MDTraj code that builds the backbone (N, CA, C; nanometers):
import mdtraj as md
import numpy as np

residues = "VAL LEU ILE VAL GLY PRO ARG LEU GLY ARG PHE ASP ASP GLY SER GLY ALA HIS THR ILE THR PRO SER ASN MET PRO THR ALA THR LEU GLY ALA LEU LEU LEU PHE ILE GLY TRP LEU GLY PHE ASN GLY GLY SER THR LEU VAL LEU ASP GLU THR VAL PRO SER ILE LEU ILE ASN THR VAL VAL GLY GLY CYS VAL GLY ALA ILE SER ALA GLY GLY LEU ARG TYR ALA VAL ASN GLN ARG LEU ASP VAL ASP GLN PHE ILE ASN GLY ALA LEU GLY GLY LEU VAL ALA VAL THR ALA ASN CYS PHE ALA VAL SER THR GLY SER ALA ALA LEU ILE GLY LEU VAL GLY GLY MET ILE VAL VAL PHE PHE SER GLN ILE LEU GLU THR LEU LYS ILE ASP ASP ALA VAL GLY ALA ILE PRO VAL HIS LEU GLY ALA GLY ILE TRP GLY THR LEU ALA THR GLY LEU TYR GLY ASP LEU GLU THR LEU GLY THR GLY LEU SER ARG LEU GLU GLN ILE GLY VAL GLN GLY LEU GLY VAL LEU VAL TYR GLY ILE TRP THR PHE GLY VAL ALA PHE LEU ILE PHE SER ALA GLY ASN ALA VAL PHE ARG PHE ARG VAL THR GLU GLN GLU GLU ILE ALA GLY LEU ASN ILE".split()
xyz = np.array([
    [-0.9332, -0.4898, -1.0728],
    [-0.9495, -0.6148, -1.0253],
    [-1.1202, -0.6343, -1.0073],
    [-1.2026, -0.5561, -0.9954],
    [-1.3308, -0.5430, -1.0238],
    [-1.3716, -0.5900, -1.1557],
    [-1.3197, -0.5643, -1.2461],
    [-1.3591, -0.6085, -1.3924],
    [-1.2819, -0.7193, -1.4327],
    [-1.1819, -0.7349, -1.4179],
    [-1.1343, -0.8824, -1.4381],
    [-1.1743, -0.9871, -1.3717],
    [-1.2055, -0.9450, -1.2595],
    [-1.2479, -1.0623, -1.1338],
    [-1.1459, -1.1668, -1.0789],
    [-1.2044, -1.2341, -0.9841],
    [-1.1050, -1.3075, -0.9095],
    [-1.0119, -1.4323, -0.9874],
    [-0.9089, -1.4610, -0.9625],
    [-0.8264, -1.6034, -1.0345],
    [-0.9189, -1.7082, -1.0012],
    [-0.9073, -1.8200, -1.1026],
    [-0.9829, -1.9389, -1.0894],
    [-0.9559, -2.0038, -0.9490],
    [-1.0332, -2.0667, -0.8733],
    [-0.9990, -2.1534, -0.7487],
    [-0.9866, -2.0365, -0.6222],
    [-0.9846, -1.9319, -0.6473],
    [-0.9871, -1.8162, -0.5310],
    [-1.0616, -1.8052, -0.4417],
    [-1.2194, -1.7936, -0.4750],
    [-1.3412, -1.8202, -0.4046],
    [-1.4259, -1.9297, -0.4605],
    [-1.4270, -2.0012, -0.5682],
    [-1.5071, -2.0842, -0.6146],
    [-1.6100, -2.1644, -0.5577],
    [-1.5587, -2.2362, -0.4299],
    [-1.6470, -2.3165, -0.3478],
    [-1.7458, -2.2529, -0.2762],
    [-1.7178, -2.1444, -0.2501],
    [-1.8038, -2.0641, -0.1307],
    [-1.7776, -2.0587, -0.0102],
    [-1.6648, -2.1404, 0.0431],
    [-1.6142, -2.1627, 0.1510],
    [-1.5451, -2.0701, 0.2063],
    [-1.4957, -1.9579, 0.1450],
    [-1.4088, -1.8540, 0.1762],
    [-1.2949, -1.8490, 0.0865],
    [-1.1922, -1.7715, 0.1109],
    [-1.0986, -1.7543, 0.0381],
    [-0.9827, -1.8252, 0.0364],
    [-0.9407, -1.8788, -0.0710],
    [-0.8375, -2.0044, -0.0932],
    [-0.7079, -1.9178, -0.1441],
    [-0.6138, -1.9641, -0.0435],
    [-0.4591, -1.8934, -0.0667],
    [-0.4015, -1.9353, -0.2015],
    [-0.3607, -1.8932, -0.3039],
    [-0.2968, -1.9251, -0.4177],
    [-0.1639, -1.8861, -0.4105],
    [-0.0838, -2.0104, -0.3941],
    [0.0509, -1.9939, -0.3570],
    [0.1647, -1.9296, -0.4616],
    [0.2120, -1.8143, -0.4183],
    [0.2971, -1.7454, -0.5146],
    [0.3873, -1.8315, -0.5760],
    [0.4472, -1.8199, -0.7018],
    [0.5306, -1.8813, -0.7793],
    [0.6686, -1.8879, -0.7561],
    [0.7203, -1.7532, -0.6903],
    [0.8571, -1.7466, -0.6448],
    [0.8716, -1.6397, -0.5586],
    [0.8786, -1.6607, -0.4349],
    [0.8722, -1.5748, -0.3039],
    [1.0261, -1.5147, -0.3219],
    [1.1497, -1.5774, -0.3526],
    [1.2612, -1.5286, -0.3493],
    [1.2850, -1.4049, -0.4410],
    [1.1998, -1.4027, -0.5667],
    [1.2571, -1.3134, -0.6715],
    [1.1333, -1.2054, -0.6052],
    [1.0249, -1.2191, -0.5460],
    [0.9178, -1.1311, -0.5080],
    [0.9877, -1.0472, -0.3921],
    [1.0585, -1.1280, -0.3011],
    [1.1247, -1.0613, -0.2058],
    [1.2427, -0.9874, -0.2718],
    [1.3353, -1.0133, -0.3471],
    [1.4440, -0.9307, -0.4074],
    [1.3662, -0.8185, -0.4596],
    [1.2550, -0.8200, -0.5414],
    [1.1817, -0.7026, -0.6031],
    [1.1500, -0.6213, -0.4822],
    [1.0849, -0.6639, -0.3771],
    [1.0572, -0.5646, -0.2651],
    [1.1998, -0.5112, -0.2095],
    [1.3038, -0.5399, -0.2059],
    [1.4138, -0.5091, -0.1515],
    [1.4706, -0.3841, -0.2586],
    [1.4573, -0.4028, -0.4061],
    [1.4860, -0.3192, -0.4908],
    [1.3835, -0.2157, -0.4673],
    [1.2682, -0.2169, -0.4427],
    [1.1601, -0.1059, -0.4047],
    [1.2122, -0.0254, -0.3102],
    [1.2311, -0.1041, -0.1846],
    [1.2781, -0.0169, -0.0758],
    [1.4186, 0.0698, -0.1118],
    [1.4989, 0.0226, -0.1797],
    [1.6217, 0.1048, -0.2143],
    [1.5685, 0.2091, -0.2872],
    [1.4980, 0.2029, -0.4179],
    [1.4337, 0.2869, -0.4915],
    [1.3659, 0.4044, -0.4131],
    [1.2995, 0.3724, -0.2953],
    [1.2185, 0.4499, -0.2177],
    [1.2941, 0.5737, -0.1557],
    [1.4171, 0.5246, -0.1365],
    [1.5353, 0.6244, -0.0903],
    [1.5469, 0.7515, -0.1806],
    [1.5436, 0.7094, -0.2945],
    [1.5689, 0.7958, -0.3957],
    [1.4453, 0.8830, -0.4222],
    [1.3341, 0.8046, -0.4119],
    [1.1930, 0.8840, -0.4346],
    [1.1750, 0.9749, -0.3246],
    [1.2044, 0.9423, -0.2049],
    [1.1528, 1.0343, -0.0828],
    [1.2635, 1.1368, -0.0809],
    [1.3969, 1.1021, -0.0900],
    [1.5006, 1.1860, -0.0498],
    [1.4908, 1.2779, -0.1845],
    [1.4973, 1.2332, -0.2932],
    [1.4911, 1.3166, -0.4027],
    [1.3769, 1.4117, -0.4348],
    [1.2795, 1.3868, -0.3689],
    [1.1520, 1.4502, -0.3952],
    [1.1846, 1.6016, -0.3304],
    [1.2854, 1.6128, -0.2532],
    [1.3098, 1.7656, -0.2136],
    [1.3692, 1.8357, -0.3277],
    [1.4314, 1.7723, -0.4087],
    [1.4702, 1.8663, -0.5525],
    [1.6045, 1.9373, -0.4961],
    [1.6495, 1.9368, -0.3749],
    [1.7459, 1.9891, -0.3448],
    [1.8601, 1.8827, -0.2294],
    [1.9757, 1.8948, -0.2578],
    [2.0456, 1.8147, -0.1322],
    [2.0761, 1.8953, -0.0284],
    [1.9959, 1.9104, 0.0570],
    [2.0124, 2.0091, 0.1741],
    [2.0177, 1.9330, 0.3277],
    [2.0176, 2.0066, 0.4421],
    [2.0406, 1.9175, 0.5656],
    [1.8799, 1.8494, 0.5889],
    [1.7679, 1.8523, 0.5056],
    [1.6456, 1.7692, 0.5450],
    [1.6744, 1.6332, 0.4683],
    [1.7368, 1.6222, 0.4032],
    [1.7478, 1.5002, 0.3227],
    [1.7859, 1.3511, 0.4127],
    [1.8706, 1.3802, 0.5312],
    [1.9122, 1.2706, 0.6137],
    [1.8148, 1.2505, 0.6795],
    [1.7318, 1.3260, 0.7462],
    [1.6234, 1.2970, 0.8352],
    [1.5070, 1.2446, 0.7582],
    [1.4968, 1.2669, 0.6248],
    [1.4044, 1.1979, 0.5403],
    [1.4083, 1.0502, 0.4877],
    [1.5466, 1.0441, 0.4707],
    [1.6154, 0.8850, 0.4760],
    [1.5840, 0.8061, 0.5598],
    [1.6168, 0.8651, 0.7027],
    [1.5846, 0.7815, 0.8099],
    [1.4620, 0.7653, 0.8543],
    [1.3583, 0.8524, 0.8345],
    [1.2273, 0.8236, 0.8324],
    [1.1634, 0.7510, 0.7543],
    [1.2107, 0.7290, 0.6319],
    [1.1852, 0.6354, 0.5190],
    [1.2136, 0.4860, 0.5555],
    [1.3489, 0.4781, 0.6008],
    [1.3976, 0.3515, 0.6446],
    [1.3075, 0.2758, 0.7676],
    [1.2673, 0.3879, 0.8678],
    [1.2152, 0.3288, 0.9920],
    [1.0551, 0.2971, 0.9699],
    [1.0093, 0.3882, 0.8832],
    [0.8690, 0.3564, 0.8519],
    [0.8427, 0.2039, 0.7662],
    [0.9540, 0.1940, 0.6476],
    [0.9421, 0.0655, 0.6191],
    [0.9698, -0.0409, 0.6820],
    [1.0704, -0.0575, 0.7713],
    [1.1089, -0.1562, 0.8515],
    [0.9838, -0.1665, 0.9672],
    [0.9515, -0.0796, 1.0301],
    [0.8327, -0.1037, 1.1314],
    [0.7176, -0.1647, 1.0702],
    [0.6870, -0.0879, 0.9482],
    [0.5755, -0.1712, 0.8968],
    [0.5908, -0.3123, 0.8662],
    [0.7081, -0.3636, 0.8240],
    [0.7467, -0.5149, 0.7900],
    [0.7120, -0.5800, 0.9213],
    [0.7736, -0.5518, 1.0098],
    [0.7587, -0.6315, 1.1392],
    [0.6110, -0.6099, 1.1958],
    [0.5580, -0.4955, 1.1878],
    [0.3871, -0.4959, 1.2548],
    [0.3048, -0.5773, 1.1594],
    [0.3222, -0.5727, 1.0043],
    [0.2276, -0.6510, 0.9299],
    [0.2649, -0.7996, 0.9478],
    [0.4049, -0.8253, 0.9506],
    [0.4352, -0.9845, 0.9525],
    [0.3939, -1.0522, 1.1161],
    [0.4357, -0.9478, 1.1950],
    [0.3867, -1.0044, 1.3551],
    [0.2508, -1.0105, 1.3789],
    [0.1498, -0.9057, 1.3287],
    [0.0228, -0.9358, 1.3188],
    [-0.0224, -1.0614, 1.2542],
    [0.0292, -1.0662, 1.1598],
    [-0.0148, -1.1918, 1.0916],
    [0.0321, -1.3280, 1.1425],
    [0.1436, -1.3329, 1.2075],
    [0.1643, -1.4474, 1.2879],
    [0.0925, -1.4458, 1.4082],
    [0.0550, -1.3327, 1.4748],
    [-0.0569, -1.3316, 1.5978],
    [-0.1737, -1.3926, 1.5297],
    [-0.2340, -1.3805, 1.4234],
    [-0.3685, -1.4233, 1.3904],
    [-0.3561, -1.5878, 1.3345],
    [-0.2493, -1.5933, 1.2675],
    [-0.2435, -1.7322, 1.1943],
    [-0.1445, -1.8159, 1.2736],
    [-0.0725, -1.8042, 1.3412],
    [0.0552, -1.8680, 1.3866],
    [0.1568, -1.9295, 1.3237],
    [0.1610, -1.8500, 1.1934],
    [0.2612, -1.8750, 1.1204],
    [0.3214, -1.7665, 1.0359],
    [0.4526, -1.7673, 0.9965],
    [0.5051, -1.6541, 0.9305],
    [0.4849, -1.6653, 0.7836],
    [0.4250, -1.5224, 0.7310],
    [0.4170, -1.5244, 0.5711],
    [0.5116, -1.4232, 0.5542],
    [0.6142, -1.4744, 0.4407],
    [0.6682, -1.3626, 0.3882],
    [0.6052, -1.2740, 0.3158],
    [0.5082, -1.3096, 0.2371],
    [0.4315, -1.1915, 0.1723],
    [0.3738, -1.0805, 0.2572],
    [0.3229, -1.1088, 0.3864],
    [0.3035, -1.0059, 0.4628],
    [0.4051, -0.9135, 0.5127],
    [0.5086, -0.9681, 0.5395],
    [0.6631, -0.8907, 0.5664],
    [0.6662, -0.8067, 0.4542],
    [0.6757, -0.8346, 0.3201],
    [0.6867, -0.7582, 0.1947],
    [0.5794, -0.6571, 0.1815],
    [0.4825, -0.6784, 0.2341],
    [0.3591, -0.5932, 0.1723],
    [0.3539, -0.4982, 0.2833],
    [0.3818, -0.5527, 0.4279],
    [0.4076, -0.4697, 0.5368],
    [0.5280, -0.3679, 0.5268],
    [0.6255, -0.4034, 0.4850],
    [0.7438, -0.2986, 0.4457],
    [0.6851, -0.1924, 0.3499],
    [0.6296, -0.2460, 0.2213],
    [0.5740, -0.1432, 0.1375],
    [0.4344, -0.0573, 0.1998],
    [0.3565, -0.1034, 0.2845],
    [0.2633, -0.0165, 0.3425],
    [0.3416, 0.0696, 0.4407],
    [0.4307, 0.0325, 0.5016],
    [0.5043, 0.1326, 0.5719],
    [0.5769, 0.2713, 0.5033],
    [0.6481, 0.1934, 0.3937],
    [0.7177, 0.3096, 0.2949],
    [0.5889, 0.4163, 0.2518],
    [0.4860, 0.3362, 0.1986],
    [0.3658, 0.4056, 0.1649],
    [0.3118, 0.5131, 0.2429],
    [0.3036, 0.4846, 0.3776],
    [0.2441, 0.5678, 0.4579],
    [0.3397, 0.6781, 0.5234],
    [0.4505, 0.6718, 0.5053],
    [0.5737, 0.7617, 0.5607],
    [0.5865, 0.8548, 0.4211],
    [0.5614, 0.8217, 0.3241],
    [0.6145, 0.9013, 0.2079],
    [0.5244, 1.0341, 0.1889],
    [0.4302, 1.0651, 0.2239],
    [0.3611, 1.2078, 0.2186],
    [0.4132, 1.2928, 0.3311],
    [0.4668, 1.2429, 0.4410],
    [0.4879, 1.3342, 0.5496],
    [0.6463, 1.3028, 0.6082],
    [0.7327, 1.2378, 0.5325],
    [0.8568, 1.2050, 0.5880],
    [0.9596, 1.3044, 0.6003],
    [0.9241, 1.4381, 0.5380],
    [1.0090, 1.5472, 0.5633],
    [0.9511, 1.6385, 0.6775],
    [0.8158, 1.5953, 0.7354],
    [0.7733, 1.6950, 0.8416],
    [0.7397, 1.6444, 0.9493],
    [0.7892, 1.4974, 0.9837],
    [0.7682, 1.4397, 1.1106],
    [0.9007, 1.3884, 1.1836],
    [0.8836, 1.3586, 1.3100],
    [0.9969, 1.3013, 1.3720],
    [1.0266, 1.1523, 1.3504],
    [1.1459, 1.1069, 1.3748],
    [1.1627, 0.9502, 1.3703],
    [1.0541, 0.8565, 1.4271],
    [1.0295, 0.9045, 1.5553],
    [0.9491, 0.8378, 1.6526],
    [0.7858, 0.8501, 1.5708],
    [0.7746, 0.9550, 1.5191],
    [0.6250, 0.9472, 1.4644],
    [0.6426, 0.8680, 1.3182],
    [0.7521, 0.8899, 1.2611],
    [0.7704, 0.7909, 1.1511],
    [0.7445, 0.6336, 1.1580],
    [0.8057, 0.5948, 1.2853],
    [0.8051, 0.4588, 1.3505],
    [0.6317, 0.4326, 1.3724],
    [0.5715, 0.5308, 1.4222],
    [0.4307, 0.5048, 1.4447],
    [0.3178, 0.4982, 1.3386],
    [0.3750, 0.5755, 1.2634],
    [0.2696, 0.6053, 1.1204],
    [0.3364, 0.4415, 1.0456],
    [0.4458, 0.3867, 1.0380],
    [0.4965, 0.2818, 0.9630],
    [0.4192, 0.1490, 1.0428],
    [0.4193, 0.1815, 1.1630],
    [0.3534, 0.0628, 1.2768],
    [0.1707, 0.0282, 1.2153],
    [0.1292, 0.1463, 1.2270],
    [-0.0341, 0.1279, 1.1745],
    [-0.0302, 0.1283, 1.0402],
    [0.0588, 0.1674, 0.9472],
    [0.0338, 0.1221, 0.8109],
    [0.0554, -0.0194, 0.7697],
    [0.1561, -0.0757, 0.8428],
    [0.1584, -0.2124, 0.8298],
    [0.0432, -0.2986, 0.8828],
    [-0.0173, -0.2490, 0.9868],
    [-0.1468, -0.3276, 1.0497],
    [-0.2474, -0.2960, 0.9517],
    [-0.2523, -0.1862, 0.8877],
    [-0.3724, -0.1591, 0.7935],
    [-0.3893, -0.2390, 0.6845],
    [-0.2449, -0.2780, 0.6513],
    [-0.2235, -0.3659, 0.5091],
    [-0.2830, -0.4928, 0.5578],
    [-0.2788, -0.5476, 0.6770],
    [-0.3217, -0.6969, 0.7099],
    [-0.4787, -0.6745, 0.7085],
    [-0.5358, -0.5695, 0.7882],
    [-0.6589, -0.5509, 0.7918],
    [-0.7513, -0.5369, 0.6539],
    [-0.6754, -0.4476, 0.5723],
    [-0.7364, -0.4346, 0.4282],
    [-0.7438, -0.5667, 0.3632],
    [-0.6261, -0.6540, 0.3602],
    [-0.6231, -0.7744, 0.3262],
    [-0.7519, -0.8614, 0.3524],
    [-0.7673, -0.8520, 0.4655],
    [-0.8979, -0.9417, 0.5423],
    [-1.0390, -0.8818, 0.4928],
    [-1.0347, -0.7652, 0.4803],
    [-1.1761, -0.6880, 0.4188],
    [-1.1826, -0.7333, 0.2962],
    [-1.0597, -0.7461, 0.2119],
    [-1.0971, -0.7639, 0.0517],
    [-1.1145, -0.9009, 0.0115],
    [-1.0895, -0.9990, 0.1064],
    [-1.1203, -1.1378, 0.0990],
    [-1.2523, -1.1565, 0.1581],
    [-1.2934, -1.0764, 0.2472],
    [-1.4419, -1.1144, 0.2910],
    [-1.5595, -1.0520, 0.1753],
    [-1.4836, -0.9403, 0.0869],
    [-1.5579, -0.8778, -0.0192],
    [-1.5495, -0.9775, -0.1278],
    [-1.4589, -1.0774, -0.1516],
    [-1.4267, -1.1538, -0.2505],
    [-1.3692, -1.0656, -0.3551],
    [-1.2977, -0.9851, -0.3082],
    [-1.1963, -0.9142, -0.4276],
    [-1.0779, -0.9489, -0.4287],
    [-1.0233, -1.0248, -0.5371],
    [-0.8927, -1.0847, -0.5289],
    [-0.8040, -0.9816, -0.5804],
    [-0.7439, -0.9356, -0.5091],
    [-0.5795, -0.8477, -0.5422],
    [-0.4961, -0.9220, -0.5193],
    [-0.4159, -0.9697, -0.6317],
    [-0.3174, -1.0753, -0.6444],
    [-0.2168, -1.0670, -0.5767],
    [-0.1607, -0.9127, -0.5775],
    [-0.0187, -0.8898, -0.5151],
    [-0.0468, -0.7926, -0.3997],
    [-0.1516, -0.7600, -0.3435],
    [-0.1871, -0.6735, -0.2334],
    [-0.1852, -0.5194, -0.2544],
    [-0.1996, -0.4775, -0.3721],
    [-0.1577, -0.3384, -0.4246],
    [-0.2558, -0.2584, -0.3346],
    [-0.4013, -0.3053, -0.3142],
    [-0.4892, -0.2299, -0.2698],
    [-0.4835, -0.2188, -0.1041],
    [-0.4362, -0.2931, -0.0492],
    [-0.4135, -0.2549, 0.1134],
    [-0.2981, -0.1667, 0.1276],
    [-0.2053, -0.1898, 0.0354],
    [-0.0674, -0.1086, 0.0550],
    [-0.0627, 0.0203, 0.0257],
    [-0.1271, 0.0319, -0.1355],
    [-0.1279, 0.1769, -0.1760],
    [-0.2544, 0.2699, -0.1266],
    [-0.3815, 0.1652, -0.1325],
    [-0.5033, 0.2549, -0.0810],
    [-0.5196, 0.2462, 0.0620],
    [-0.5005, 0.1591, 0.1275],
    [-0.5102, 0.1559, 0.2748],
    [-0.4046, 0.2190, 0.3487],
    [-0.2819, 0.1912, 0.3001],
    [-0.1784, 0.2649, 0.3899],
    [-0.1675, 0.4082, 0.3501],
    [-0.1937, 0.4111, 0.2122],
    [-0.1975, 0.5731, 0.1416],
    [-0.2800, 0.6810, 0.2152],
    [-0.4002, 0.5960, 0.2309],
    [-0.4830, 0.7133, 0.2863],
    [-0.4473, 0.7385, 0.4365],
    [-0.3959, 0.6508, 0.5185],
    [-0.3594, 0.6464, 0.6344],
    [-0.2009, 0.7563, 0.6655],
    [-0.1549, 0.7472, 0.5549],
    [0.0026, 0.8280, 0.5348],
    [-0.0712, 0.9606, 0.5169],
    [-0.1526, 0.9941, 0.4297],
    [-0.2297, 1.1334, 0.4142],
    [-0.2772, 1.1902, 0.5354],
    [-0.3583, 1.1367, 0.5824],
    [-0.4090, 1.1529, 0.7114],
    [-0.3189, 1.1906, 0.8202],
    [-0.2129, 1.1226, 0.8127],
    [-0.1071, 1.1234, 0.9185],
    [-0.0201, 1.2380, 0.9047],
    [-0.0330, 1.2815, 0.7927],
    [0.0576, 1.4211, 0.7585],
    [-0.0035, 1.5226, 0.8497],
    [-0.1351, 1.5292, 0.8365],
    [-0.1984, 1.6296, 0.9165],
    [-0.2074, 1.6058, 1.0897],
    [-0.1918, 1.4643, 1.1206],
    [-0.1901, 1.4490, 1.2387],
    [-0.0482, 1.4800, 1.3214],
    [0.0432, 1.4308, 1.2474],
    [0.1767, 1.4205, 1.2961],
    [0.2671, 1.5243, 1.2411],
    [0.2345, 1.6058, 1.1455],
    [0.3238, 1.6648, 1.0525],
    [0.3512, 1.8135, 1.1561],
    [0.4816, 1.8515, 1.1519],
    [0.5135, 1.9953, 1.1962],
    [0.4635, 2.0637, 1.1229],
    [0.3547, 2.1763, 1.1855],
    [0.2574, 2.2814, 1.0889],
    [0.3961, 2.3823, 1.0489],
    [0.4918, 2.3998, 1.0972],
    [0.5886, 2.5114, 1.0531],
    [0.6456, 2.4467, 0.9147],
    [0.6832, 2.3143, 0.9230],
    [0.7326, 2.2737, 0.8245],
    [0.6575, 2.2240, 0.7000],
    [0.5192, 2.2156, 0.7353],
    [0.4427, 2.1912, 0.6354],
    [0.3887, 2.3439, 0.5448],
    [0.4130, 2.4242, 0.6353],
    [0.3878, 2.5883, 0.5867],
    [0.2692, 2.6229, 0.5033],
    [0.1459, 2.5661, 0.5469],
    [0.0317, 2.5922, 0.4825],
    [-0.0224, 2.6794, 0.5283],
    [-0.0017, 2.7240, 0.6586],
    [-0.0794, 2.8626, 0.7478],
    [-0.1873, 2.8070, 0.8276],
    [-0.2430, 2.6580, 0.8131],
    [-0.3442, 2.6281, 0.8449],
    [-0.3163, 2.5396, 1.0159],
    [-0.4224, 2.5596, 1.0929],
    [-0.4145, 2.5042, 1.2139],
    [-0.4151, 2.3437, 1.2167],
    [-0.3946, 2.2669, 1.3322],
    [-0.3672, 2.1061, 1.3056],
    [-0.5060, 2.0627, 1.2720],
    [-0.6110, 2.1028, 1.3254],
    [-0.7569, 2.0476, 1.2822],
    [-0.7925, 2.0929, 1.1211],
    [-0.7691, 2.2021, 1.0913],
    [-0.7819, 2.2412, 0.9590],
    [-0.6863, 2.1813, 0.8580],
    [-0.5677, 2.1389, 0.8954],
    [-0.4707, 2.0599, 0.8298],
    [-0.5490, 1.8977, 0.7888],
    [-0.5643, 1.8809, 0.8953],
    [-0.6291, 1.7256, 0.8970],
    [-0.7336, 1.7217, 0.7992],
    [-0.8141, 1.8359, 0.8292],
    [-0.9431, 1.8224, 0.7197],
    [-0.9147, 1.8146, 0.5706],
    [-0.8006, 1.9345, 0.5483],
    [-0.7522, 1.9352, 0.4000],
    [-0.7123, 1.7842, 0.3764],
    [-0.6246, 1.7200, 0.4501],
    [-0.6019, 1.6176, 0.4136],
    [-0.6953, 1.4896, 0.3906],
    [-0.8136, 1.5012, 0.4612],
    [-0.9104, 1.4093, 0.4456],
    [-1.0092, 1.4517, 0.3142],
    [-0.9980, 1.5716, 0.3002],
    [-1.0815, 1.6435, 0.1778],
    [-0.9815, 1.5720, 0.0258],
    [-0.8517, 1.5823, 0.0642],
    [-0.7733, 1.5345, -0.0457],
    [-0.8027, 1.3841, -0.0773],
    [-0.8088, 1.2993, 0.0375],
    [-0.8465, 1.1751, 0.0224],
    [-0.9691, 1.1280, -0.0546],
    [-1.0679, 1.2132, -0.0149],
    [-1.1903, 1.1867, -0.0671],
    [-1.2118, 1.2636, -0.2201],
    [-1.1343, 1.3609, -0.2608],
    [-1.1483, 1.3982, -0.3812],
    [-1.0749, 1.3233, -0.4915],
    [-0.9763, 1.2734, -0.4467],
    [-0.8765, 1.1694, -0.5307],
    [-0.9305, 1.0589, -0.5362],
    [-0.9766, 0.9969, -0.4487],
    [-1.0459, 0.8674, -0.4529],
    [-1.1846, 0.8605, -0.5380],
    [-1.2552, 0.9726, -0.5089],
    [-1.3741, 0.9698, -0.6310],
    [-1.3196, 1.0006, -0.7627],
    [-1.2035, 1.0702, -0.7958],
    [-1.1605, 1.1106, -0.9197],
    [-1.0878, 0.9885, -0.9900],
    [-1.0261, 0.9443, -0.9014],
    [-0.9487, 0.8033, -0.9813],
    [-1.0349, 0.6762, -1.0003],
    [-1.0967, 0.6538, -0.8903],
    [-1.1615, 0.5330, -0.9011],
    [-1.2894, 0.5453, -1.0020],
    [-1.3580, 0.6581, -0.9976],
    [-1.4361, 0.6996, -1.1097],
    [-1.4132, 0.6857, -1.2391],
    [-1.3218, 0.7677, -1.2984],
    [-1.2578, 0.7698, -1.4073],
    [-1.2093, 0.6408, -1.4856],
    [-1.1212, 0.5770, -1.3586],
    [-1.0444, 0.4572, -1.3983],
    [-1.1814, 0.3179, -1.4259],
    [-1.2716, 0.3294, -1.3628],
    [-1.3794, 0.2349, -1.3750],
    [-1.4417, 0.2613, -1.5119],
    [-1.4654, 0.3711, -1.5150],
    [-1.5464, 0.4034, -1.6472],
    [-1.4407, 0.3541, -1.7910],
    [-1.3386, 0.4146, -1.7881],
    [-1.2244, 0.3622, -1.8910],
    [-1.2006, 0.2434, -1.9213],
    [-1.1840, 0.1684, -1.7771],
    [-1.1434, 0.0036, -1.8209],
    [-1.2768, -0.0659, -1.8269],
    [-1.4251, -0.0163, -1.7913],
    [-1.5382, -0.0919, -1.8213],
    [-1.5404, -0.0694, -1.9776],
    [-1.5223, 0.0481, -2.0223],
    [-1.5356, 0.0702, -2.1834],
    [-1.4472, -0.0219, -2.2518],
    [-1.3316, -0.0207, -2.1955],
    [-1.1946, -0.1069, -2.2738],
    [-1.2381, -0.2601, -2.2795],
    [-1.2918, -0.2964, -2.1528],
    [-1.3246, -0.4423, -2.1414],
    [-1.4402, -0.4665, -2.2553],
    [-1.5340, -0.3813, -2.2560],
    [-1.6568, -0.4128, -2.3375],
    [-1.6052, -0.4024, -2.4837],
    [-1.4815, -0.3448, -2.5281],
    [-1.4483, -0.3407, -2.6613],
    [-1.3445, -0.4805, -2.6767],
    [-1.2611, -0.4989, -2.5747],
    [-1.1656, -0.5780, -2.5756],
    [-1.1574, -0.6639, -2.4499],
    [-1.2037, -0.7838, -2.4343],
    [-1.2097, -0.8527, -2.2985],
    [-1.0561, -0.8689, -2.2330],
    [-1.0540, -0.7986, -2.1060],
    [-0.9174, -0.7948, -2.0411],
    [-0.9093, -0.9357, -1.9899],
    [-0.9892, -1.0100, -1.9554],
    [-0.9945, -1.1587, -1.9084],
    [-0.9367, -1.2621, -1.9894],
    [-0.8327, -1.3364, -1.9740],
    [-0.7985, -1.4360, -2.0636],
    [-0.9025, -1.5401, -2.0381],
    [-0.9193, -1.6673, -2.1335],
    [-0.9930, -1.7562, -2.1152],
    [-0.9709, -1.8412, -2.0270],
    [-1.0635, -1.9208, -1.9725],
    [-1.0260, -2.0241, -1.8743],
    [-0.9050, -2.1302, -1.9070],
    [-0.9138, -2.1675, -1.9997],
    [-0.8158, -2.2479, -2.0686],
    [-0.7063, -2.2008, -2.0504],
    [-0.6756, -2.0758, -2.0850],
    [-0.5470, -1.9993, -2.1047],
    [-0.4879, -1.9645, -1.9662],
    [-0.5871, -1.9325, -1.8792],
    [-0.5552, -1.9209, -1.7111],
    [-0.4975, -2.0428, -1.6438],
    [-0.5432, -2.1527, -1.7106],
    [-0.4812, -2.2845, -1.6726],
    [-0.3590, -2.2992, -1.7045],
    [-0.3569, -2.2656, -1.8533],
    [-0.2506, -2.3208, -1.8952],
    [-0.1267, -2.2348, -1.8563],
    [-0.1618, -2.0900, -1.8109],
    [-0.0527, -2.0233, -1.7539],
    [-0.0199, -1.8923, -1.8252],
    [-0.0489, -1.7924, -1.7823],
    [-0.0319, -1.6289, -1.8627],
    [0.1094, -1.6467, -1.9188],
    [0.2294, -1.6940, -1.8552],
    [0.3469, -1.7024, -1.9289],
    [0.3691, -1.7682, -2.0624],
    [0.2976, -1.8595, -2.0582],
    [0.2690, -1.9489, -2.1843],
    [0.1814, -1.8366, -2.2923],
])
top = md.Topology()
chain = top.add_chain()
for i, resn in enumerate(residues, 1):
    res = top.add_residue(resn, chain, resSeq=i)
    for name in ("N", "CA", "C"):
        top.add_atom(name, md.element.get_by_symbol(name[0]), res)
traj = md.Trajectory(xyz[None], top)
């Protein structure tokens, strides 16, 4: 998003961010539902064995995603006084992301709290990106970066230490989770920025203004 730049009309007149209406919200909603279903296989299947831990993992996954949807959609309504379907979608995905790292090691109540905060973070991150004039067309950064950081830290905050099995104290576990966020953040952003900058210099990623107006499908 930094290299490609914002879509035409998003921040053009300097008065703030203009909402560009999604072309097909029913299809986007269906896609989110399919992701939600797939997440059950992702989190449940990550145990690599069908044992007694899988049902609680699936329950925590569903609770985190559902509470995240309500959290983000409700917060957006409280701020804008209108319901945004896309915020419910991204809130659900944010809740799912947040609970993924810890679904095997937290209680269902903790999963609900993690999903609640994850959904709210999605809304806050979206506002921060708009303030910085960074155009994330589908809200991937708030969902995966924002809620992902929270979920990683929440593993140390709420995860059962015996289940985690690292031999670390609560404070040490939180520190390790934070170090992981920092190291992965520097590595992935740094390497990706260099690769995409080099690629963009050779073959421009952004279409022309005329092509963008005509439509990328065409």
